[in-house]
C-alpha positions in Angstrom: 103.6 112.3 110.4 103.3 116.1 110.5 102.7 116.2 106.7 100.2 113.4 106.7 96.5 114.1 106.6 94.5 112.6 109.4 91.5 110.8 108.0 90.1 109.2 111.2 90.2 109.9 114.9 88.8 107.4 117.3 88.8 106.8 121.1 92.1 104.8 120.9 93.8 105.5 117.6 94.3 108.1 114.9 94.7 107.1 111.2 96.7 109.2 108.7 97.2 109.0 104.9 100.7 108.3 103.7 102.4 108.9 100.3 102.0 105.2 99.5 98.7 104.1 97.8 96.8 101.7 100.0 99.0 102.2 103.0 97.9 104.1 106.2 99.7 105.2 109.3 98.0 104.1 112.6 98.9 106.0 115.8 97.8 104.6 119.1 96.6 107.1 121.7 97.1 107.2 125.5 93.4 107.8 126.1 91.6 105.1 128.1 87.8 105.0 127.8 85.0 102.9 129.3 81.3 102.8 129.1 81.3 103.8 125.4 83.4 106.9 126.2 81.5 107.9 129.3 84.7 107.5 131.4 87.9 109.0 129.9 91.5 109.4 131.1 94.9 110.1 129.6 97.4 107.4 130.7 101.0 108.0 129.8 102.6 105.1 128.0 99.3 103.2 127.2 99.5 103.8 123.4 103.0 102.5 123.1 102.3 99.4 125.1 99.1 98.6 123.2 100.8 98.9 119.9 103.7 96.8 121.0 101.3 94.1 122.3 99.3 94.2 119.1 102.4 93.9 116.9 103.4 90.8 118.8 100.0 89.2 118.5 99.4 90.2 114.9 102.8 88.9 113.8 102.2 85.6 115.6 98.8 85.3 114.0 100.2 86.0 110.5 102.9 83.4 111.0 100.1 80.9 111.7 98.0 81.7 108.6 95.7 84.6 109.8 95.7 87.5 107.3 96.1 90.9 109.0 96.3 94.5 108.0 99.8 95.0 109.6 102.5 96.0 107.2 105.3 97.4 109.3 105.9 98.1 113.0 107.3 101.6 113.4 107.5 101.4 117.2 106.6 104.2 119.6 102.9 103.5 119.2 102.9 103.7 115.4 102.5 101.2 112.5 101.8 101.0 108.8 98.7 99.1 107.9 96.7 98.2 104.8 93.8 100.5 103.8 90.6 98.5 104.2 86.9 98.8 103.8 85.9 98.0 107.4 82.9 95.9 108.4 80.8 97.9 110.9 80.9 95.1 113.4 82.6 94.3 116.6 83.2 90.5 116.8 83.4 89.2 120.3 84.6 85.8 121.2 84.1 84.4 124.7 85.7 81.5 126.4 84.5 82.3 129.9 81.5 84.3 131.0 82.3 87.9 132.0 81.2 91.4 131.5 77.9 92.1 129.7 77.3 88.3 129.1 77.0 87.8 132.9 74.4 90.6 133.1 72.6 89.6 130.0 72.2 85.9 130.6 72.4 85.8 134.4 75.2 83.3 134.5 78.1 83.1 137.0 81.2 85.0 136.2 84.0 82.7 135.0 81.7 79.9 133.7 83.5 78.1 130.9 82.1 78.3 127.4 83.0 75.1 125.5 84.3 75.7 122.0 84.0 79.5 122.3 81.0 81.7 121.7 81.1 84.3 118.9 78.8 87.3 119.1 78.3 90.4 117.0 77.8 94.0 117.9 76.8 96.8 115.5 79.4 99.6 115.5 77.2 102.6 116.2 78.3 104.8 119.1 75.0 106.7 119.1 73.3 103.3 119.7 75.9 102.1 122.2 77.0 99.3 119.8 74.0 97.0 120.1 74.1 93.3 120.0 73.0 92.0 116.6 72.2 88.5 115.2 72.8 87.2 111.7 69.4 88.3 110.4 70.1 91.8 111.7 73.5 91.9 110.0 72.1 90.9 106.7 69.2 93.5 107.0 71.7 96.2 107.8 73.9 95.0 104.9 76.9 95.0 107.4 78.1 91.8 105.8 76.7 89.1 103.5 76.5 85.4 104.5 79.7 84.5 102.7 81.6 87.3 104.4 80.2 86.5 107.8 81.2 82.9 107.5 84.8 84.0 106.8 84.7 86.4 109.7 83.3 83.7 112.0 85.9 81.1 110.9 88.8 83.5 111.3 87.6 84.5 114.7 87.5 80.9 115.9 90.9 80.2 114.4 92.3 83.3 116.1 90.7 82.1 119.4 92.4 78.7 119.3 95.8 80.2 118.5 95.6 82.8 121.2 94.3 80.3 123.9 97.5 78.4 123.3 99.7 81.5 123.3 98.3 83.0 126.4 98.4 79.7 128.2 102.1 79.6 127.6 102.2 83.1 129.1 100.3 82.0 132.2 97.2 83.9 131.2 93.6 82.8 130.7 92.0 84.2 127.5 88.5 85.1 128.9 87.1 87.0 125.9 88.2 89.5 123.3 86.9 91.8 120.5 88.1 91.8 116.9 87.4 93.9 113.9 87.8 93.0 110.2 88.1 94.7 106.9 88.2 93.9 103.2 91.1 94.7 100.9 90.6 96.2 97.4 90.8 92.7 96.0 88.2 91.3 98.4 90.3 89.5 101.0 88.9 89.7 104.5 91.7 90.4 107.0 92.0 91.1 110.7 92.3 94.8 111.5 92.3 97.3 114.4 94.2 95.9 117.4 94.6 93.1 120.0 95.5 94.4 123.4 94.4 94.4 127.0 92.0 97.2 126.0 89.8 94.8 124.0 90.5 91.5 125.7 90.0 90.1 129.1 93.1 88.3 130.4 93.2 86.7 133.8 96.3 85.3 135.5 95.9 81.5 135.5 97.0 81.1 139.1 95.4 84.1 140.8 92.6 85.0 138.3 93.6 88.6 138.7 92.7 90.9 135.8 95.5 92.0 133.4 93.2 94.2 131.2 91.0 97.3 131.0 88.7 96.0 133.7 91.2 97.4 136.1 90.4 100.9 134.7 86.7 100.2 134.4 86.5 99.2 138.0 88.8 101.8 139.4 91.2 99.2 140.7 94.4 101.2 140.1 97.0 101.9 137.4 96.7 99.7 134.3 100.3 100.3 133.0 102.1 97.7 135.2 99.6 95.1 134.2 99.8 95.9 130.5 103.6 95.9 130.7 103.5 92.5 132.3 101.4 91.2 129.5 104.0 92.5 127.0 106.8 91.0 129.1 105.2 87.6 129.1 104.6 87.7 125.4 108.2 88.6 124.7 109.3 85.7 126.9 107.1 83.3 125.0 107.6 84.7 121.5 110.9 86.4 121.7 
């Protein structure tokens, strides 16, 4: 990694060039953030856990027909991924009301959402990643109708697969955020990560949070909960 040029540095990951065309090195950070970066903290071991969880999830999804950017798990918080042209969208899928949806719509936390609700947010830190509708997306040229349909269909397919997976692990999939990119030949694939950093996971029996809400709400150390998510996934998936 020392000889690779860093081409992107985000709140949760750094991305480096490699000597292979179309292949990038993704390195997960230990930094935890909330409130669009307003709250920050270094948490030892977080990056390794998030990468390990993402690898389990992305491998499972790929085995079930979802194309992803993952090429190879390198361990220790690192992986090789496909180089993509990213859509400037955060795609949020909700199965139960939580977080900003509760505040925005004035509904009760935990209210079930039949069939899942897909929402889009424009990736602009300076605008605090605002909510956007389809007309906004087309106006911004963030995606065209055909691309957005593929993204929506993939998101709903991911949702059904992960509801089943997390149920087996004794966890309720409340909501989650995905990001997508396009390969050089035009294939739309799942990118970024899937971890307790960008998903709400509640224990099915106690409804306790096993995700970044613990950090957001100053409820203690997230590491034991993230480790438990990984342990349960290993038990289910091997």
